[in-house]
C-alpha positions as CSV (number, residue, x, y, z in Angstrom):
1,M,90.7,113.6,155.9
2,L,91.2,117.3,156.3
3,I,91.7,119.1,159.6
4,R,88.9,121.5,158.7
5,E,86.4,118.6,158.5
6,L,86.9,117.6,162.1
7,D,84.3,118.4,164.8
8,I,86.6,120.7,166.8
9,P,86.4,124.5,167.3
10,D,87.4,126.8,164.4
11,D,90.2,128.5,166.2
12,I,91.9,125.2,167.0
13,I,91.5,124.2,163.3
14,R,93.2,127.4,162.3
15,F,96.1,126.7,164.8
16,Y,96.8,123.4,163.2
17,E,96.5,124.7,159.7
18,D,98.8,127.6,160.4
19,S,101.4,125.2,161.8
20,G,101.3,123.2,158.6
21,I,98.9,120.4,159.6
22,K,96.1,120.5,157.1
23,E,95.4,116.8,156.5
24,L,95.4,113.8,158.8
25,Y,97.7,110.8,158.4
26,P,95.8,107.6,157.6
27,P,96.1,106.2,161.1
28,Q,94.9,109.5,162.5
29,A,91.9,109.5,160.2
30,E,91.1,105.9,161.2
31,A,91.2,107.0,164.9
32,V,88.6,109.8,164.1
33,D,86.4,107.3,162.2
34,K,86.5,105.0,165.2
35,G,85.3,107.6,167.7
36,L,88.3,109.5,168.9
37,L,86.2,112.8,169.1
38,E,83.2,111.0,170.3
39,R,84.7,110.0,173.7
40,K,85.3,106.4,172.7
41,N,88.3,104.6,174.3
42,L,91.1,104.1,171.8
43,L,94.4,102.2,171.6
44,A,96.7,103.5,168.8
45,A,99.4,100.9,168.1
46,I,101.3,102.7,165.3
47,P,105.0,103.4,164.5
48,T,107.1,106.3,165.9
49,A,106.4,109.7,164.1
50,S,103.0,108.5,162.9
51,G,101.2,111.3,164.8
52,K,100.2,109.7,168.1
53,T,100.5,113.0,170.0
54,L,98.1,114.8,167.7
55,L,95.5,112.2,168.5
56,A,95.9,112.9,172.2
57,E,95.7,116.7,171.6
58,L,92.5,116.5,169.6
59,A,90.7,114.4,172.2
60,M,92.0,116.5,175.1
61,L,91.2,119.9,173.4
62,K,87.6,118.8,172.6
63,A,87.1,117.5,176.1
64,I,88.5,120.7,177.7
65,R,86.2,122.9,175.5
66,N,83.3,120.9,177.0
67,G,84.5,121.6,180.5
68,G,86.7,118.6,181.0
69,K,90.2,118.0,182.4
70,A,92.9,115.8,180.9
71,L,95.7,113.8,182.4
72,Y,98.7,112.8,180.2
73,I,100.8,110.0,181.6
74,V,104.3,109.3,180.5
75,P,107.0,106.9,181.6
76,L,110.0,109.3,181.9
77,R,110.6,112.7,183.4
78,A,112.4,113.8,180.2
79,L,109.4,112.9,178.1
80,A,107.1,114.7,180.6
81,S,109.1,117.9,180.0
82,E,109.0,117.4,176.3
83,K,105.2,117.0,176.3
84,F,104.7,119.9,178.7
85,D,106.6,122.2,176.4
86,R,104.5,121.0,173.4
87,F,101.2,121.5,175.2
88,R,102.2,125.0,176.4
89,E,101.9,126.0,172.8
90,L,98.1,125.7,173.3
91,A,98.1,128.6,175.7
92,P,96.6,131.1,173.2
93,F,93.4,129.0,173.5
94,G,93.2,129.5,177.2
95,I,94.6,126.0,177.9
96,K,96.5,125.8,181.2
97,V,99.1,123.1,181.4
98,G,100.8,121.8,184.5
99,I,103.5,119.2,185.1
100,S,104.3,117.0,188.1
101,T,107.1,114.4,188.3
102,G,108.5,114.5,191.8
103,D,107.8,114.9,195.6
104,F,106.0,111.6,196.0
105,D,104.3,112.4,199.2
106,S,102.7,115.7,197.9
107,R,99.1,116.1,196.9
108,D,99.9,118.8,194.4
109,E,96.4,120.2,194.7
110,W,97.6,123.4,192.9
111,L,97.7,121.4,189.7
112,G,93.9,121.2,189.7
113,A,93.8,124.7,188.2
114,N,95.2,123.3,185.0
115,D,93.3,121.8,182.0
116,I,96.1,119.4,181.1
117,I,98.3,117.8,183.7
118,V,101.4,115.9,182.5
119,A,102.8,113.4,185.0
120,T,104.9,110.2,185.1
121,S,103.1,107.0,186.0
122,E,104.8,106.9,189.4
123,K,103.7,110.4,190.2
124,T,100.2,109.7,189.1
125,D,100.2,106.7,191.4
126,S,101.4,108.8,194.3
127,L,98.7,111.4,193.6
128,L,96.1,108.7,193.9
129,R,97.6,107.4,197.1
130,N,97.6,110.9,198.6
131,G,94.0,111.5,197.8
132,T,94.4,114.4,195.5
133,S,90.9,115.8,195.0
134,W,91.2,116.9,191.3
135,M,91.9,113.4,190.2
136,E,88.2,112.7,190.3
137,E,87.6,115.6,187.8
138,V,89.8,114.0,185.1
139,N,87.7,112.8,182.2
140,T,90.3,112.3,179.5
141,I,93.3,110.0,180.3
142,V,96.1,109.6,177.9
143,V,98.7,106.9,178.5
144,D,101.8,107.3,176.4
145,E,104.1,104.3,175.7
146,V,101.5,101.9,177.1
147,H,103.5,98.9,175.9
148,L,105.7,99.5,178.9
149,L,103.1,97.4,180.8
150,D,105.7,94.7,179.8
151,S,108.5,96.4,181.8
152,K,109.5,94.5,184.9
153,N,110.3,97.8,186.6
154,R,107.7,100.3,185.5
155,G,105.0,97.9,184.2
156,P,103.2,97.0,187.5
157,T,102.9,100.6,188.7
158,L,101.5,101.7,185.3
159,E,99.1,98.8,185.3
160,V,97.7,99.3,188.8
161,T,97.5,103.1,188.2
162,M,95.5,102.6,185.0
163,T,93.2,100.1,186.8
164,K,92.6,102.6,189.6
165,L,91.9,105.5,187.2
166,M,89.3,103.4,185.3
167,R,87.7,102.5,188.6
168,L,87.8,106.1,190.0
169,N,86.6,107.7,186.7
170,P,84.6,105.0,184.9
171,E,83.2,107.6,182.4
172,S,86.6,108.8,181.4
173,Q,87.9,108.5,177.9
174,I,91.1,106.4,177.7
175,I,93.6,107.2,174.9
176,A,96.4,104.6,175.0
177,L,99.4,105.2,172.7
178,S,101.8,102.4,171.9
179,A,104.5,101.1,169.6
180,T,103.3,98.2,167.4
181,V,103.1,95.1,169.6
182,G,102.1,91.5,169.0
183,N,98.9,91.5,171.0
184,A,97.5,94.9,170.5
185,R,94.0,93.5,170.2
186,E,94.3,91.9,173.6
187,M,95.4,95.2,175.2
188,A,92.5,97.1,173.5
189,D,90.0,94.5,174.7
190,W,91.3,95.0,178.3
191,L,90.7,98.8,177.9
192,D,87.4,98.3,176.2
193,A,88.9,100.4,173.4
194,E,88.7,100.7,169.7
195,L,92.0,99.6,168.0
196,V,94.0,101.5,165.4
197,L,96.7,99.1,164.3
198,S,98.9,100.4,161.5
199,E,102.5,100.1,160.1
200,W,102.0,103.4,158.1
201,R,104.7,106.0,158.5
202,P,105.0,109.6,157.1
203,T,108.6,108.8,156.1
204,D,109.4,105.4,154.6
205,L,111.6,103.2,156.7
206,H,114.1,100.9,155.1
207,E,115.4,98.2,157.4
208,G,118.7,96.6,156.4
209,I,121.8,94.8,157.4
210,F,125.4,95.9,156.6
211,F,127.3,93.0,155.3
212,G,129.9,92.7,152.5
213,E,130.6,96.4,152.0
214,A,126.9,97.2,151.5
215,I,123.6,97.7,153.3
216,N,121.4,94.8,152.3
217,F,117.7,95.9,152.2
218,L,114.9,93.6,151.2
219,G,115.1,93.6,147.4
220,N,118.1,96.0,147.0
221,Q,121.6,97.0,148.1
222,K,123.3,100.2,148.9
223,K,127.1,100.2,148.5
224,I,129.0,102.1,151.2
225,E,132.4,103.6,150.4
226,R,135.2,102.5,152.8
227,R,136.7,105.6,154.4
228,D,137.6,104.0,157.7
229,K,138.4,100.6,159.1
230,D,135.3,100.6,161.2
231,N,132.0,99.8,159.4
232,A,129.8,101.9,161.6
233,T,132.0,104.9,161.0
234,N,131.7,104.4,157.3
235,L,127.9,104.3,157.6
236,V,128.0,107.5,159.6
237,L,130.2,109.3,157.1
238,D,128.0,108.2,154.2
239,T,124.9,109.6,156.0
240,L,126.5,112.9,156.7
241,I,127.8,113.3,153.1
242,E,124.2,112.8,151.9
243,G,123.1,115.6,154.3
244,G,121.6,113.4,157.1
245,Q,122.2,112.9,160.8
246,C,122.9,109.6,162.6
247,L,121.9,107.8,165.8
248,V,124.2,105.0,166.8
249,F,123.0,102.6,169.4
250,E,125.6,100.8,171.6
251,S,125.3,98.2,174.2
252,S,127.2,100.0,177.0
253,R,128.2,103.4,178.2
254,R,131.9,102.7,177.6
255,N,131.2,101.7,174.0
256,C,129.1,104.9,173.5
257,A,131.9,107.2,174.5
258,G,134.5,105.1,172.7
259,F,132.6,105.2,169.4
260,A,131.9,108.9,169.7
261,K,135.6,109.7,170.3
262,S,136.8,107.6,167.4
263,A,134.1,108.7,164.9
264,S,134.5,112.4,165.8
265,N,138.0,112.6,164.3
266,K,136.5,111.7,160.9
267,V,133.2,113.7,161.3
268,V,134.9,117.0,162.1
269,K,136.4,117.1,158.6
270,L,132.9,117.4,157.1
271,L,131.8,120.4,159.2
272,D,131.8,124.0,157.9
273,R,133.3,126.9,159.9
274,D,129.9,128.3,161.1
275,V,128.9,125.0,162.6
276,R,132.2,124.5,164.2
277,G,132.0,127.9,165.9
278,K,128.5,127.1,167.4
279,L,129.8,123.7,168.5
280,V,132.6,125.3,170.4
281,Q,130.1,127.4,172.4
282,M,128.1,124.3,173.1
283,A,131.1,122.4,174.3
284,D,132.1,125.3,176.6
285,G,128.6,125.0,178.1
286,V,129.2,121.3,178.8
287,E,132.5,122.0,180.5
288,S,131.1,124.8,182.7
289,T,128.2,122.6,184.0
290,G,130.2,119.4,184.8
291,E,132.7,118.4,187.4
292,T,134.1,115.3,185.8
293,D,136.5,114.1,183.2
294,T,133.5,112.7,181.3
295,A,132.4,116.3,180.8
296,K,135.7,117.1,179.2
297,V,135.5,114.0,176.9
298,L,132.0,114.9,175.9
299,A,132.9,118.5,175.2
300,N,135.8,117.4,173.0
301,C,133.5,115.2,171.0
302,I,130.9,117.9,170.7
303,R,133.5,120.3,169.2
304,K,133.9,117.8,166.4
305,G,130.1,117.4,165.8
306,V,129.6,114.1,167.7
307,A,128.1,113.4,171.2
308,F,127.4,110.4,173.4
309,H,124.2,110.1,175.5
310,H,123.5,107.8,178.5
311,A,122.2,107.8,182.0
312,G,125.7,108.4,183.4
313,L,125.6,112.0,182.1
314,N,124.1,114.7,184.2
315,S,120.7,116.1,183.1
316,S,122.1,119.4,181.8
317,H,124.6,117.6,179.6
318,R,121.9,115.3,178.2
319,K,119.7,118.3,177.4
320,I,122.6,120.1,175.7
321,V,123.2,117.0,173.5
322,E,119.5,116.6,172.7
323,D,119.1,120.3,171.8
324,G,122.3,120.3,169.7
325,F,121.0,117.4,167.7
326,R,117.6,119.0,167.1
327,Q,119.4,122.1,165.8
328,N,121.4,119.9,163.4
329,L,124.7,121.1,164.9
330,I,125.5,117.7,166.5
331,K,125.5,115.4,163.6
332,V,125.9,112.0,165.4
333,I,124.8,110.7,168.8
334,S,126.2,107.5,170.1
335,S,123.6,106.3,172.7
336,T,122.5,103.4,174.9
337,P,119.0,102.3,174.1
338,T,117.5,104.7,176.7
339,L,117.3,107.3,173.9
340,A,114.9,105.0,172.1
341,A,112.4,105.0,175.0
342,G,110.3,108.0,174.0
343,L,112.4,111.1,173.3
344,N,111.7,112.7,170.0
345,L,115.1,112.6,168.3
346,P,114.7,111.2,164.8
347,A,117.6,110.9,162.4
348,R,118.2,109.9,158.7
349,R,120.0,106.7,159.6
350,V,119.9,104.6,162.8
351,I,122.8,102.3,163.2
352,I,122.4,99.4,165.7
353,R,126.1,98.7,166.3
354,N,125.5,96.0,168.9
355,Y,122.2,94.1,169.2
356,R,123.3,92.2,172.4
357,R,123.0,93.5,175.9
358,F,124.7,92.4,179.1
359,D,122.4,90.5,181.6
360,S,123.8,89.9,185.0
361,N,122.3,86.4,185.1
362,F,122.9,85.2,181.5
363,G,125.7,87.4,180.1
364,M,125.3,89.0,176.6
365,Q,121.8,88.4,175.3
366,P,120.0,89.5,172.1
367,I,117.6,92.4,172.6
368,P,113.9,91.9,172.1
369,V,112.3,92.6,168.7
370,L,110.2,95.3,170.2
371,E,113.3,97.1,171.4
372,Y,114.9,96.8,168.0
373,K,111.7,98.2,166.3
374,Q,111.8,101.1,168.8
375,M,115.3,101.9,167.8
376,A,114.7,101.4,164.1
377,G,111.6,103.7,164.4
378,R,113.8,106.7,165.1
379,A,115.0,106.6,161.5
380,G,113.5,109.3,159.2
381,R,112.8,112.9,160.2
382,P,109.3,113.8,159.1
383,H,109.3,116.6,156.5
384,L,113.1,116.7,156.5
385,D,114.2,113.3,155.2
386,P,113.0,111.6,152.0
387,Y,113.3,108.2,153.9
388,G,114.8,106.7,157.0
389,E,117.2,103.8,157.3
390,S,117.9,101.4,160.1
391,V,121.0,99.3,159.9
392,L,122.2,96.2,161.8
393,L,125.8,95.1,161.4
394,A,126.8,91.5,160.6
395,K,130.3,90.0,160.5
396,E,129.4,86.6,158.9
397,Y,126.8,85.4,156.5
398,A,125.2,83.1,159.2
399,E,124.8,86.2,161.4
400,F,123.3,88.1,158.5
401,E,120.7,85.4,158.0
402,Q,119.9,85.3,161.7
403,L,119.5,89.1,161.9
404,L,117.2,89.1,158.9
405,E,115.0,86.5,160.3
406,N,115.0,87.5,164.0
407,Y,114.8,91.3,163.6
408,V,114.1,92.7,160.1
409,E,111.4,90.3,159.1
410,A,110.2,89.5,162.7
411,D,107.1,90.8,164.4
412,P,107.4,92.4,167.9
413,E,106.7,90.2,170.9
414,D,103.4,90.1,172.9
415,I,103.1,92.3,175.9
416,W,102.8,90.4,179.2
417,S,101.8,91.8,182.6
418,K,104.6,91.7,185.2
419,L,102.2,92.2,188.2
420,G,102.3,88.6,189.4
421,T,105.1,88.6,192.0
422,E,105.1,89.6,195.6
423,N,107.8,92.3,195.0
424,A,105.6,93.9,192.4
425,L,102.3,93.6,194.2
426,R,103.2,94.4,197.8
427,T,103.1,98.1,197.5
428,H,99.9,98.1,195.4
429,V,98.0,95.8,197.7
430,L,98.8,98.3,200.6
431,S,97.8,101.4,198.5
432,T,94.6,99.7,197.3
433,I,93.6,99.1,201.0
434,V,94.7,102.6,202.2
435,N,92.8,104.4,199.4
436,G,89.6,102.5,200.1
437,F,89.5,100.6,196.8
438,A,89.2,97.5,198.9
439,S,88.1,97.0,202.5
440,D,88.2,93.2,202.6
441,R,89.9,90.3,200.8
442,A,87.0,89.8,198.4
443,E,87.0,93.4,197.3
444,L,90.8,93.2,196.9
445,M,90.5,90.2,194.7
446,E,87.7,92.0,192.7
447,F,89.9,95.0,192.2
448,M,92.9,92.9,191.1
449,G,90.5,91.1,188.7
450,A,90.3,94.3,186.7
451,T,94.1,94.4,186.0
452,F,95.7,93.4,182.7
453,F,97.3,90.4,184.6
454,A,94.0,89.0,185.5
455,F,92.7,89.7,182.0
456,Q,95.5,87.6,180.6
457,Q,95.8,84.9,183.2
458,D,92.7,84.9,185.5
459,T,92.5,86.3,189.0
460,W,92.9,83.0,190.8
461,S,96.5,82.8,189.8
462,L,97.1,85.9,191.9
463,E,95.5,84.6,195.1
464,D,98.5,83.0,196.7
465,V,100.7,86.1,196.0
466,I,98.1,88.5,197.3
467,D,97.7,86.4,200.5
468,D,101.4,86.5,201.0
469,C,101.3,90.3,200.6
470,I,98.4,90.6,203.1
471,G,100.4,88.4,205.6
472,F,103.5,90.6,205.3
473,L,101.6,93.8,205.7
474,A,99.7,92.5,208.8
475,D,102.9,91.1,210.3
476,N,104.6,94.5,210.0
477,A,101.6,96.4,211.5
478,M,100.7,98.2,208.2
479,I,97.2,96.7,208.0
480,V,94.8,95.1,210.4
481,K,93.5,91.7,209.2
482,D,90.3,90.7,210.9
483,E,89.0,87.2,210.0
484,T,85.4,86.1,210.4
485,P,83.6,83.1,209.0
486,E,82.0,85.4,206.4
487,S,85.0,87.6,205.3
488,I,88.5,88.8,205.9
489,S,88.3,92.6,206.5
490,L,91.4,94.7,205.8
491,S,92.1,98.2,207.1
492,S,95.2,100.3,207.2
493,T,97.1,101.5,210.2
494,Q,98.7,104.9,210.6
495,L,102.0,103.2,209.7
496,G,100.5,101.7,206.6
497,K,98.9,105.0,205.5
498,L,102.3,106.8,206.0
499,V,104.3,104.2,204.1
500,S,101.8,104.3,201.2
501,M,101.8,108.1,201.1
502,L,105.6,108.2,201.2
503,Y,105.6,106.0,198.1
504,I,108.1,103.5,199.4
505,D,108.0,99.7,199.2
506,P,106.4,98.3,202.4
507,M,109.5,96.2,202.7
508,S,111.6,99.4,202.8
509,G,109.2,100.8,205.4
510,A,109.6,97.7,207.5
511,K,113.4,97.7,207.3
512,I,113.6,101.4,208.2
513,V,111.3,101.0,211.2
514,D,113.1,97.9,212.4
515,G,116.5,99.6,212.0
516,L,115.4,102.7,213.9
517,K,114.1,100.7,216.8
518,K,117.3,98.6,217.0
519,A,119.8,101.5,216.5
520,I,122.0,102.4,219.5
521,N,124.7,104.5,218.0
522,I,123.6,106.8,215.1
523,T,126.0,108.3,212.7
524,D,125.8,109.5,209.1
525,L,126.9,106.1,207.9
526,T,124.3,104.3,210.1
527,L,121.4,106.0,208.4
528,L,122.9,106.0,205.0
529,H,123.4,102.2,205.2
530,L,119.9,101.8,206.6
531,I,118.3,103.4,203.5
532,C,120.7,101.6,201.2
533,S,119.5,98.3,202.7
534,T,116.0,98.9,201.3
535,P,114.7,97.5,198.0
536,D,114.0,101.0,196.8
537,M,117.7,101.8,196.6
538,R,119.6,100.6,193.5
539,Q,122.7,98.9,194.7
540,L,126.1,99.5,193.1
541,Y,127.7,96.6,191.2
542,M,130.4,94.8,193.2
543,R,133.6,94.4,191.2
544,S,136.0,91.6,192.2
545,S,138.5,94.3,193.5
546,D,135.9,95.8,195.8
547,Y,135.4,92.9,198.2
548,I,138.6,93.2,200.3
549,M,138.5,97.0,200.4
550,I,134.8,97.2,201.5
551,N,135.2,94.3,204.0
552,D,138.1,96.3,205.6
553,F,135.9,99.4,205.7
554,V,133.2,97.4,207.4
555,M,135.6,96.1,210.0
556,S,137.0,99.6,210.8
557,H,133.4,101.1,211.0
558,S,131.6,98.2,212.6
559,D,130.0,100.4,215.3
560,D,128.3,102.4,212.6
561,F,126.1,99.5,211.4
562,I,122.9,98.5,213.1
563,E,123.5,94.8,212.1
564,I,126.3,93.0,210.3
565,P,125.3,89.6,208.8
566,S,127.6,86.6,209.4
567,Q,130.4,86.2,206.8
568,F,129.5,82.5,206.8
569,K,126.2,83.4,205.2
570,Q,128.0,84.2,201.9
571,T,125.0,85.4,199.9
572,D,123.7,87.7,202.7
573,Y,127.1,89.1,203.4
574,E,127.9,89.8,199.7
575,W,124.6,91.7,199.4
576,F,125.4,93.6,202.6
577,L,128.8,94.7,201.1
578,G,126.9,96.0,198.0
579,E,124.7,98.1,200.4
580,V,127.8,99.4,202.1
581,K,129.5,100.3,198.9
582,T,126.4,102.4,197.9
583,A,126.4,104.0,201.4
584,M,130.1,104.9,201.0
585,L,129.3,106.7,197.7
586,L,126.6,108.8,199.4
587,D,128.9,109.5,202.4
588,E,131.5,110.9,199.9
589,W,128.8,112.9,198.3
590,I,127.7,114.6,201.5
591,S,131.4,115.0,202.5
592,E,132.0,117.2,199.4
593,I,134.4,114.8,197.7
594,P,134.7,116.2,194.1
595,A,132.3,114.4,191.7
596,D,135.2,113.4,189.5
597,D,136.8,111.6,192.4
598,I,133.5,109.8,193.2
599,T,133.0,108.7,189.6
600,Q,136.5,107.2,189.6
601,H,136.3,105.6,193.1
602,F,133.0,103.8,192.3
603,N,133.1,103.5,188.5
604,V,129.9,105.5,187.9
605,G,128.9,108.5,185.9
606,E,128.0,112.0,187.2
607,G,124.3,111.3,186.3
608,D,124.5,108.1,188.5
609,I,125.6,110.2,191.5
610,H,122.7,112.5,191.1
611,A,120.2,109.7,190.6
612,L,121.4,107.9,193.7
613,A,121.4,111.1,195.7
614,D,117.8,111.8,194.5
615,T,116.7,108.3,195.7
616,A,118.6,108.7,199.0
617,E,117.0,112.1,199.7
618,W,113.6,110.6,199.2
619,L,114.3,107.6,201.4
620,M,115.9,109.8,204.1
621,H,112.8,112.0,204.0
622,A,110.8,108.8,204.5
623,T,113.1,107.9,207.4
624,T,112.4,111.3,209.0
625,K,108.7,110.8,208.8
626,L,108.7,107.2,210.1
627,A,111.0,108.2,213.0
628,E,108.5,110.9,214.0
629,L,105.6,108.5,213.8
630,I,107.1,105.7,215.9
631,G,108.5,108.2,218.4
632,V,112.3,107.5,218.2
633,K,114.8,110.3,218.8
634,Y,116.5,110.3,215.4
635,S,114.0,112.3,213.3
636,S,116.0,115.6,213.6
637,Y,119.2,113.8,212.7
638,A,117.6,112.2,209.6
639,R,116.1,115.6,208.6
640,G,119.5,117.2,208.6
641,L,121.0,114.4,206.6
642,E,118.1,114.6,204.1
643,K,119.1,118.3,203.5
644,R,122.8,117.4,203.2
645,I,122.0,114.7,200.6
646,H,120.0,117.2,198.6
647,Y,123.0,119.6,198.4
648,G,125.9,117.2,198.7
649,A,127.5,119.2,201.4
650,S,128.7,119.3,205.1
651,P,126.5,120.7,207.9
652,E,128.3,124.0,208.1
653,L,127.4,124.9,204.5
654,M,123.6,124.4,204.8
655,E,122.9,128.1,205.1
656,L,125.0,129.0,202.1
657,V,123.9,126.2,199.7
658,G,120.3,127.2,200.3
659,I,120.9,130.4,198.4
660,R,119.9,130.2,194.7
661,G,123.0,130.2,192.6
662,V,125.3,128.8,195.3
663,G,126.1,125.1,194.8
664,R,128.3,123.0,197.1
665,V,131.6,124.0,195.3
666,R,130.9,127.7,195.5
667,A,129.6,127.4,199.0
668,R,132.9,125.9,200.1
669,K,134.9,128.7,198.4
670,L,132.8,131.3,200.2
671,Y,133.1,129.6,203.5
672,K,136.9,129.3,203.3
673,A,137.0,133.1,202.4
674,G,135.2,133.9,205.7
675,F,131.6,134.2,204.4
676,V,130.3,131.5,206.7
677,S,126.7,132.7,206.9
678,L,123.9,134.6,205.1
679,A,124.6,137.6,207.4
680,E,128.3,137.6,206.5
681,L,127.5,137.3,202.8
682,K,125.2,140.3,202.9
683,K,128.1,142.4,204.2
684,A,130.4,141.1,201.4
685,D,132.2,143.5,199.1
686,Y,131.1,142.8,195.5
687,S,134.7,143.1,194.1
688,I,135.9,140.4,196.6
689,L,133.1,138.1,195.6
690,S,133.8,138.6,192.0
691,K,137.3,137.3,192.4
692,L,136.0,134.2,194.2
693,V,133.1,133.2,191.9
694,G,133.2,135.5,188.9
695,P,131.4,138.9,188.3
696,N,128.1,137.7,187.0
697,V,127.7,134.9,189.5
698,A,128.6,137.3,192.3
699,A,126.0,139.7,191.1
700,N,123.3,137.0,190.9
701,I,124.1,135.7,194.4
702,L,123.9,139.1,196.0
703,S,120.7,139.9,194.2
704,N,119.2,136.6,195.4
705,I,119.8,137.6,199.0
706,G,118.4,141.0,198.5
707,V,121.6,143.1,198.2
708,R,121.6,145.9,195.6
709,V,124.6,145.8,193.3
710,K,126.0,148.4,191.1
711,K,128.9,147.5,188.8
712,Q,130.4,148.6,185.5
713,V,128.9,146.4,182.8
714,D,131.4,144.9,180.4
715,K,129.8,145.7,177.1
716,S,131.6,142.8,175.5
717,T,129.7,140.4,177.7
718,P,126.1,139.7,176.6
719,I,123.5,140.5,179.2
720,N,120.8,138.0,179.8
721,S,117.5,138.3,181.6
722,N,118.9,136.6,184.7
723,T,121.4,139.3,185.3
724,L,119.4,142.4,184.4
725,D,117.9,142.9,187.8
726,T,121.2,142.3,189.6
727,L,123.1,145.0,187.7
728,L,120.8,147.8,188.7
729,D,119.4,149.2,191.9
730,K,115.8,147.9,192.4
731,D,114.4,151.4,191.9
732,Q,116.3,152.1,188.6
733,K,115.2,149.3,186.3
734,T,115.2,151.2,183.1
735,F,116.5,149.6,179.9
736,S,118.2,153.0,179.0
737,D,120.8,152.3,181.6
738,F,122.2,149.6,179.4
739,Q,122.4,151.7,176.2
């Protein structure tokens, strides 16, 4: 089927033809035949790189030209940014695109001016909770990676959000995009959608197992020359010599970095001078945007054409790695499976070096087939590679047979709703009542009857869990439960509304309120531990060596804790120590302890520090709002702590760190040099600032606080758009000054 044959405007047809898309892939053509452009609901369960995004674009563009508005839901912030950048290419057609991923208690009404809004499932849920008016105008809803309904963490929110959207906008077209799953027909039936189920790929995928000096594919073998004692390294070198790139999936962060370091010493010998020069610049960028030893290790690997990628890296480092791989400068990425969860980074060969993953309850466990298929699906760059290869590694013949049967020849598992627990349902029961989707128990059961859980297992199996949730919410004054012989009416209180809008677990809300009421002596540690005691905060793992050290810390800071459980209640006390350890990390963060020291003290990555700080800032914001509502005196203290968590700095630096371009490290340098306030900084001599923070940074800082700067430009230094305004007086912005 040709693009020009589609029922879409001519200018959009030309756009796709000019970008090289003249003919639809078979699954795309099937989707059109099944009503994609006629506003029929559709579930496309097709492999990676088979053109799912184009399906969404075609449906959204046609709807927008007819006066509609589209919502594109993704599971990850990084994926939201990727899709946002892609859809902005549609700007020449007058298409306005917005993105929203944070600030969970914001309505973001400004987004309503856009034609396409990209948001995570959590942000979409929060927009619904906050009563964002433009949500009712959405008539095309795209749900990317919908198989994540199966995720214990993200699945319940995605499921309830989809259910609410279908209830709020019953005439909307639903486009659900998924990897191939075992029960795609069941998912399509739940959505009342047409199903496109296909294994077709634009680039052939060969799945194999390395064993006995060769990759064993179904029906043939490929001999791999031994250049190193490590089999995975041999597979990498073979790929690079043939002109491809590699993704290597590892089971842990430590293994990721370890493989990258060892493989880089071999890979560097295959790089030409031009590539090495560009990699040096990239590595310098990593070192300049990181405070830890991990940044140095990553930079050293990048100089040799290899990188590692995991959640412990900060976001700027992950982006540098991703961009370097897309530019074919970085030849190999060693990654944890997080990279397989949606980011578009295909490679000639995918090597799954370890198919087992650590589980805190069961030890090392084999990964699901669906996860393997997601990793394998990254193999083969469309229009660049003649084929893609995914390779598992086996040490013995018995393991080879097992991998062949359990992965290469296996079908992915069925998707099962994870909504049926009190932990998963509690927050969604509250929001459903707050938003008016249900005003009594019968309506609540009716709403839950529209979920995927009820479609799979019947609504009655949720009754006991829902009643437990209602009981908890009523006991904690978040809803009013009024029983009559005819019905059980349910209405939200001010506390319930606030907890729902703040987008925190009602259990977190209850713990924070209870703690604020009981608190006598408030310190930084008091409030930090309070938010770390909530289910919304991910606890740090307790190592055996931590127990004595943290217990001693508790004893020496006993007055800082609202409540300390009895040591005789071993499980409760051990959990408490984990909360304290997490609070200790945050305390070091706001005390300006260097990030490198924090990573070593707590055995975490720089990315983990920022992730914990983001969550802590959100929970401290919630604490501020809850303190205001219940009328306790700690709201201003919590508000100040919220700001300190955001910047990772002490109170005296708050004025300085609020200036764009001044982080906590530069702020401390300025403060020590006597520039203790904005007023002092405005009087600063440019030459003195240059010595403290560097000439370009000094110019940017002064410009950002409204100070005109004149300085001699070093013509050997490239001038970018961020520094143009700072190098000239505001009334002399002429490009000739730079010639």
